[in-house]
N, C-alpha and C positions, 0 to 999 in steps of 0.2 A: 504494500500500500504506500509505503514511504517513497518507493521508486516511482510510482505513478504520480504522486503529488509533485515530486521533484521535476518529472518530465512535463507535467501540465504547467507548472510555474515557469519553467524555462521556455516552453513553447510560447506562452503568452508574452514573456519578455522579448523573445525573438520577434514575434509579430509586431509588437509596439515599436521596438527599435528600428525594424525595417520600414515600417509605415512612416514613422516620424522622419526618417532620413529622406524619404522620397517627397515629402510635402513641400520642401523648399524647391526642389526641381520642378514639380508639377505647377508650382505657382509661377515659375518663370516660363514654362512652355504652355501655351494656350491650347484650348480645345479639349483637354481632358479634365474632368472634375477632380478636385483634390481628393475627395473620399474614394473615388475609383482607383486613382493611382496608388493611394496608401493601401487600400485593400489588396490590390494586385501585388504590390511589393511584399506585404505581410504574408499572403498565401503562398507566394513563390518561395520565400525563405522557409516557411514551414514545410512545404512539400519537399524541399531539398533535404531538410533534417529528417523528416519521416522516412524518406528513401534510404538515407544512410543508416537509420536505426533498423529498418527492415532488413537491409543487407547484413548488418552486424548480428541480427538475431536469427539468422538462418539456421545456426547450429543449435538453437533452442534456449540459449542463454544470452543475457545482455549484461555485460559488466559495466562497472562505473567508468572505466577507461574508454569503452566503446561509446557510452553515452556522451562523455566529455568530447570525444573525437567528433561525434556527429554535430555537436554544437560549436565546433571550431576550437575545442581545447586540444592541447598537445597530447598525443598518445604515443609519440615516438620516444624511445628511450634515449637518454643522453649518450652520445658517443664519447668514448674516452678521448682525452686530450692527447694530441700528438706533440711530442716534445722535440 
């Protein structure tokens, strides 16, 4: 249940951040209502994350690192420093 709550909160935050980012651009470009541009940006961002989550959960489990990776977090291990 905790994982579902975390996903829902992160998806809502993703939608809002994507929608807010496009509002300025749509205000500058005429012909498209601001709310339509914001909704399109938000839904596009969510679709990309849901696709990543679906690919990651094909094996039946969804780990914290896979969730973080879908939302743009780093899942790559740090490579050793070369001296």
